[in-house]
C-alpha positions, 0 to 999 in steps of 0.5 A: 703137172709142172716139171719145174716144180718136180725138179725143185722138189727132187733137188730139195729131197736130195739136198736134205738126204745128203745133209742128213748124212753129213750133219754131226748133231743128231737133233739137226739130223732129225729135223733134216730127215723130217724136212726130207719126209715132207719134201717126199710127201709133196712129191707124191702129192704132185705126182697124183698120189695124194693118199700116199703123200698124206700118209708120208706126211703124217707118219714120216714127218710127224710120228717118226720125227717124234719118235726120233726126238724121244730117242735122243733123250737116251743117247748122246746128242753130238758126235765125238769125232 
């Protein structure tokens, strides 16, 4: 287990989380949250829990992202302010 890889993945996850909070476009927020979920899946796999990483990748990045995009059809995509 390389600490450099762990550090890079944690930085990517933190940047994705902050970016998801700051972005005004909901579709962009969905893509950033999907990237966050994939980064977390890589962190879990790198820490030695491939089953948790695979579950996070399939449910967190795949199914949740599809549900978020489907929900965007029913709301306005951009913020008014």
